[in-house]
Residue frames relative to the residue before (quaternion, step in Angstrom):
aa qw qx qy qz dx dy dz
M 1.0000 0.0000 0.0000 0.0000 0.00 0.00 0.00
K 0.3530 -0.7080 0.5703 0.2210 3.59 -1.06 0.78
I 0.0155 -0.8122 0.5793 -0.0666 3.56 -0.66 1.18
A 0.1658 -0.7528 0.6299 0.0955 3.56 -1.04 0.87
Q 0.1435 -0.7488 0.6432 0.0709 3.54 -0.96 0.98
I 0.0899 -0.7910 0.6043 0.0327 3.59 -0.66 1.09
A 0.1142 -0.8338 0.5401 -0.0010 3.54 -0.34 1.34
P 0.5932 -0.5315 0.4444 0.4101 3.59 -1.22 0.34
L 0.4186 -0.7222 0.4969 0.2370 3.59 -1.09 0.69
I 0.4576 0.7138 -0.4307 0.3094 3.59 1.28 -0.11
E 0.7888 0.1311 -0.0489 0.5986 3.60 1.01 -0.85
S 0.5240 -0.5960 0.4910 0.3594 3.56 -1.23 0.40
V 0.3309 -0.7109 0.5842 0.2094 3.56 -1.32 0.31
P 0.4658 -0.3525 -0.7644 0.2728 1.66 -0.90 2.33
P 0.6062 -0.5879 0.3836 0.3739 3.59 -1.16 0.47
R 0.4537 -0.6665 0.5195 0.2829 3.55 -1.13 0.65
L 0.7701 0.2125 -0.1059 0.5921 3.57 1.12 -0.71
Y 0.8113 -0.0946 0.1321 0.5615 3.55 -0.65 -1.14
G 0.4304 0.7110 -0.4963 0.2509 3.59 -1.06 0.57
G 0.0955 -0.8396 0.5342 0.0245 3.56 0.41 1.22
T 0.6409 0.5268 -0.3266 0.4528 3.59 0.96 -0.85
E 0.6807 0.4917 -0.2860 0.4617 3.57 0.89 -0.95
R 0.6119 0.5384 -0.3495 0.4621 3.60 1.11 -0.63
V 0.6467 0.5008 -0.3128 0.4828 3.60 0.99 -0.82
V 0.6155 0.5336 -0.3423 0.4683 3.61 1.00 -0.79
S 0.6501 0.5193 -0.3162 0.4557 3.58 0.93 -0.87
Y 0.6641 0.5010 -0.3106 0.4599 3.60 0.83 -0.96
L 0.6772 0.4975 -0.2906 0.4575 3.58 0.87 -0.96
T 0.6594 0.5133 -0.3020 0.4588 3.58 0.91 -0.94
E 0.6837 0.4919 -0.2907 0.4539 3.58 0.85 -0.97
E 0.6755 0.4870 -0.3068 0.4609 3.60 0.92 -0.82
L 0.6356 0.5175 -0.3326 0.4664 3.60 0.97 -0.78
A 0.6538 0.4951 -0.3091 0.4814 3.59 0.99 -0.83
R 0.6392 0.5314 -0.3225 0.4528 3.61 0.99 -0.84
L 0.6748 0.4895 -0.2815 0.4752 3.58 1.11 -0.72
G 0.6238 -0.5975 0.3181 0.3908 3.58 1.28 0.05
H 0.4660 0.6659 -0.4580 0.3600 3.58 1.23 0.16
D 0.4353 -0.6583 0.5514 0.2705 3.57 -1.22 0.58
V 0.0207 0.8413 -0.5331 0.0871 3.57 0.03 1.36
T 0.0985 -0.7492 0.6524 0.0586 3.55 -1.07 0.87
L 0.1884 -0.7787 0.5929 0.0812 3.55 -0.82 1.07
F 0.1650 -0.7559 0.6295 0.0717 3.56 -0.71 1.14
A 0.2763 0.7538 -0.5271 0.2787 3.55 -0.30 1.29
S 0.7058 -0.4098 0.3291 0.4751 3.57 -1.28 -0.20
G 0.6267 -0.6048 0.3676 0.3260 3.55 -1.16 0.68
D 0.6641 0.4818 -0.3147 0.4772 3.60 1.19 -0.33
S 0.4073 0.6973 -0.4768 0.3471 3.58 1.27 0.34
I 0.2257 -0.7583 0.6002 0.1176 3.56 -1.21 0.61
T 0.1783 0.7850 -0.5695 0.1664 3.57 -0.73 1.10
S 0.4404 -0.6536 0.5349 0.3046 3.55 -1.24 0.42
A 0.5668 0.5583 -0.3780 0.4734 3.58 1.31 -0.20
E 0.6311 -0.4855 0.4065 0.4481 3.58 -1.26 -0.06
L 0.2210 -0.7738 0.5821 0.1162 3.58 -0.85 0.99
A 0.1040 -0.7515 0.6496 0.0504 3.54 -0.91 1.01
P 0.1999 -0.8246 0.5154 0.1200 3.61 0.04 1.25
C 0.2012 -0.8025 0.5564 0.0769 3.55 -0.87 1.01
C 0.7469 0.0275 -0.0899 0.6582 3.57 1.35 0.08
T 0.6722 -0.5365 0.3236 0.3943 3.58 -1.16 0.48
R 0.7923 -0.0942 0.0906 0.5959 3.56 0.91 -0.93
A 0.7309 -0.4131 0.2969 0.4549 3.56 -1.30 0.27
L 0.5002 -0.7097 0.4142 0.2731 3.58 -0.75 1.07
R 0.6178 0.5613 -0.3584 0.4181 3.59 1.01 -0.69
L 0.7411 0.3926 -0.2177 0.4992 3.58 1.06 -0.68
D 0.6141 0.5462 -0.3395 0.4574 3.59 1.28 0.01
P 0.3036 -0.7928 0.4982 0.1767 3.61 -0.31 1.20
T 0.6754 0.4840 -0.2975 0.4702 3.61 1.20 -0.33
A 0.4361 0.7498 -0.4284 0.2532 3.61 1.27 -0.16
G 0.1641 -0.8102 0.5460 0.1364 3.62 0.86 -0.85
D 0.8311 -0.1514 0.1501 0.5137 3.55 -1.02 -0.89
I 0.4414 -0.7238 0.4739 0.2381 3.59 -0.93 0.91
I 0.5601 0.6569 -0.3845 0.3272 3.62 1.08 -0.67
P 0.6586 0.4867 -0.3478 0.4565 3.69 0.79 -0.76
H 0.6303 0.5250 -0.3330 0.4651 3.60 1.05 -0.71
L 0.6478 0.5073 -0.3154 0.4727 3.59 0.99 -0.80
M 0.6528 0.5102 -0.3201 0.4595 3.59 0.96 -0.79
M 0.6420 0.4969 -0.3248 0.4852 3.61 1.02 -0.75
M 0.6140 0.5454 -0.3373 0.4602 3.57 1.10 -0.72
I 0.6434 0.5212 -0.3141 0.4645 3.57 0.94 -0.91
D 0.6342 0.5212 -0.3293 0.4666 3.61 0.96 -0.82
K 0.6638 0.5012 -0.3041 0.4644 3.58 0.93 -0.89
V 0.6356 0.5154 -0.3301 0.4706 3.60 0.98 -0.81
R 0.6570 0.5120 -0.3111 0.4575 3.60 0.92 -0.88
E 0.6723 0.5043 -0.2941 0.4551 3.60 0.99 -0.83
R 0.8307 0.3136 -0.1053 0.4478 3.56 0.82 -1.02
A 0.6981 0.5040 -0.2892 0.4183 3.59 1.01 -0.66
R 0.1212 0.7237 -0.6628 0.1495 3.54 -0.23 1.33
T 0.1991 0.8417 -0.4583 0.2045 3.51 0.43 1.28
S 0.5414 -0.5778 0.5016 0.3485 3.50 -1.39 0.21
L 0.8004 0.0847 0.0174 0.5932 3.56 1.11 -0.77
T 0.0692 -0.7898 0.6092 0.0204 3.58 -0.95 0.87
F 0.1647 -0.7749 0.6060 0.0719 3.57 -0.83 1.07
F 0.1226 -0.7503 0.6461 0.0681 3.56 -0.80 1.04
I 0.2348 -0.7976 0.5425 0.1202 3.56 -0.44 1.19
S 0.7345 0.3448 -0.2009 0.5489 3.58 1.19 -0.51
T 0.4117 -0.7244 0.4915 0.2534 3.59 -0.70 1.02
S 0.6136 0.5448 -0.3692 0.4364 3.61 1.04 -0.62
T 0.6356 0.5142 -0.3293 0.4724 3.60 1.03 -0.74
W 0.6366 0.5222 -0.3252 0.4651 3.59 0.96 -0.85
F 0.6550 0.5180 -0.3190 0.4482 3.59 0.89 -0.90
I 0.6665 0.4882 -0.3034 0.4747 3.59 0.89 -0.92
F 0.6245 0.5382 -0.3335 0.4573 3.60 1.00 -0.81
R 0.6823 0.4759 -0.2828 0.4775 3.61 0.85 -0.95
F 0.6581 0.5089 -0.3138 0.4576 3.60 0.91 -0.88
S 0.6775 0.4840 -0.3076 0.4606 3.60 0.90 -0.86
A 0.6196 0.5268 -0.3471 0.4671 3.61 1.07 -0.65
H 0.6420 0.5187 -0.3064 0.4742 3.55 1.00 -0.85
W 0.6753 0.5009 -0.2856 0.4599 3.58 0.91 -0.95
Q 0.6694 0.5124 -0.3083 0.4408 3.61 0.94 -0.85
R 0.6504 0.5023 -0.3264 0.4671 3.58 1.11 -0.53
G 0.4898 -0.7018 0.4029 0.3244 3.58 1.29 -0.08
R 0.4733 0.6693 -0.4457 0.3597 3.57 1.14 0.58
């Protein structure tokens, strides 16, 4: 099964410091890949995974002093997910990312 994991960009997956959500994303991604699923992890570029990594920013935003506002990073992430994620199943770990994804899909259809 083709699976997309969309993680928050605030911390790397797995997190270097604090980040319970990102740790769960890592465990889930690694186990799905170990079971033979075709998993793509959309996360920060400093993430480490045995699955395919689709970096959506160079490094975790919380540790990047040049990151600034998170919204442009989320929008670029959504574009990358739309371009690459042709999947059977998509996990949105962050509700804000899911909301932006749904809103942008609605807006693009002209409704």
